Phi, psi and omega in degrees: 000128183290164179294321180299318180294319178300321181288328171301316178297327178302319179295329179291319178294323180293320178298317179301317175297315182298311186297325181301324181277319184293323188296343181294328187221032175232154182289161186297323182296331179285321175301318177296318179302314179301312185295320174299320179290320179293319177302319179291324178296316181295331180289321186261329190066191179287153178287159176235172180289357171281344175277129187304320177294342181239025185302326188256004185227118179262118184252025181296329176298324174292318183295329182278340186271129184281075183290138180249150180299137186292339177081190186240052176276159178294148187299314181068018180252137182263163175297326183294326179296335181267359190303321180284351182258359175288149178251126179290142175067024174277154181291321179195163178224122171257124181254133177237131178249118182053038173090356184245139181295135176239099182302326180293342177260358185263164177227110187240006188284148170086012179287330181080182184286160173088358181238128172241119178233136176190178169285151183296322177298319179295322182289329178296324176291328186266318180225070183296331181293326180287321177291319179301325180296341182231331184296122179078004179279340187244318181290139187263104181282347178277339182277327190220123180298330186290318172297328175298313178298319178298313180302322179294320188254002183296123179244321182210175185163197183265139168238121181232122184228120173247120176286165187308132175081008184275136180235124176251120182278335180248159184281155171264129185253125179250110185251119178250117185246131173252151183239169182287151176218159180288332179233164177306133178232154177245139179232137181231074181295138176229116183248140177233118179244115180241116183243107184286179186309135171060026179255161180225135178202154171238129178236127180246119183255120188230134177242129182221176181215141176278342183203166178281193181117160182284108177228132171260107173261109187244089188260152173221134181234123173257121183244120179246116181253114180288180183302128178060022175279154178236118182229136175242126183241136176243141171235112178242127179240118177217054177273168181293167185279006172254010179263151173250130185226123172237128178229143177229119174252114175251122188247131172243115185250133176274188182302129178059018176283144179238121176232139175239130176248125178244118176251139177223107180255110185242342187221181179097144180276311175234113183236138173234118181248107179259125176234125189221087173271143174240112179275089187266002179235149183296141179077016179286151178233141181218133173242127174242118190226138179198157180225129173232130185235119185228150170214186183064227176247029182292150178236113185237113186242128179244117180243116181248129171230112178253122179252119170264111183253342183231162186294159169060034182257156178219151179215149175225127173243127181223116178230130172243143176234140176234122180230134181230174180057228178255024182297147177237126177245151179224136169227117178233103180247126182240133171245124178246120179252108181286160189295341178271356187265058177296159178060031176289141178232109183225139176221144183224131185218131175233120179239137190222138180239121184254124183260356179217162179288339184269343182288152189221142177224133172243121181232137181219087175284144189209137175238139171232108192240122180243007175246166185247001180234077189218161173231109184225134177222156172207158182188166181209150176226146175231125179209180180244167179299132186294112180296322180293325175294320178296314177301315182301309184297319185286333174291341177265016174088012178267128185292168188299318180295314178299323183291314178300314180303317182296319181287325176293316179298320180295325181288314184288330185296339177302319179286322181296324186290341181274357179269139178298146183284097174206193181295330179291318176296318179298321177296318179294317180299318177299320182291316180297316180303313182297316186292317182290327176297318175297320178293322179293326182282346183281143175298151179297132184275354179195195183261011184301323185291335186266353182260166175295138179302128180246112188237136174248134178223148168206152181212143178232138182241125179250000000 
């Protein structure tokens, strides 16, 4: 029996232990949802590079590692330990330690009427019918084994509910903190965000760590945007380079709903960021915007699937990557226009900057169009730091580090400029500035910076 097969059996044993504790206080429908998800995961196992959606990302190291369920231990995290991760001027902050909500570390005061914030487990106990109406209804466990594994082991996460016409001017901060363990551990946060008709909200989902160690953070967020709702979602990953992070954001949009997804990948050893919006209502709008910055031996994979299901919808995808050292980046973007989605307007752009000869990027923009009255474009570029621009800045008395930082900041600022001006953007901008300053100060890992820019570009119009 192979190691991977043995570890699949390990998840079955872990699930049995988990279910014995979870079954004490959860409704029957949730237990059935878990069992169906586990059966699907055991049927398929982990994805391999033979699967087209995982062609550029090898997760065999995850398959070989016997990750254990983190259990229900006390958090042991103090308020002081979280001080540097607080966001000024946020509407509220929910703190999760090893996947479990810790009310004593969270700040929920001053939200007013129309907003419900809590841990998902707590909400299942209070309003199971509301959670049942949405949980697991959108993410496709048959498509990807990781959401199936999450559904099987999901115990807690964030629950955000805005009733019709509610407007939040400041962001909700969801902070997920992992702690050190003696053995490899797995955490499966499950978030449900329901924004009803004509409501507005910004939700920032952030993953950090108090210590190193082998941790698999496998999160799933289901975001439901009702008719004419406006939602901005941030995903920020800045875990250590020995961490594994898989995240799946599934967006369901109603008529005339506008949703923006902003991803910022700065940490993690092996990271997979899945974003899957379905524009299921006529006149919907979606923006998918992201920046991924890698060095060392990081592997940062971005998989985007945008489905246009109804007429007169529009989507924009803009992803920029900066890679140094031996880092490996992936952008796989798919736009699917269904036959009923006439008058679709979709655009997809991926730009990548390689700072060393050893850095690598695989980019695959893709269109699938089944309607005949649409406007769709996609394209990608791969290049190196512009030697002429660097020389110009240095000839004006700017030192090498400052010149590199200016050029990197200009490249990254394209993504920052698409974010609305609020506390969430200020937080993202500060993180980008700090990360690029560190990257600019590091010695060049290869000769890419000194050579002529070699750029590949392509664009297809459908």
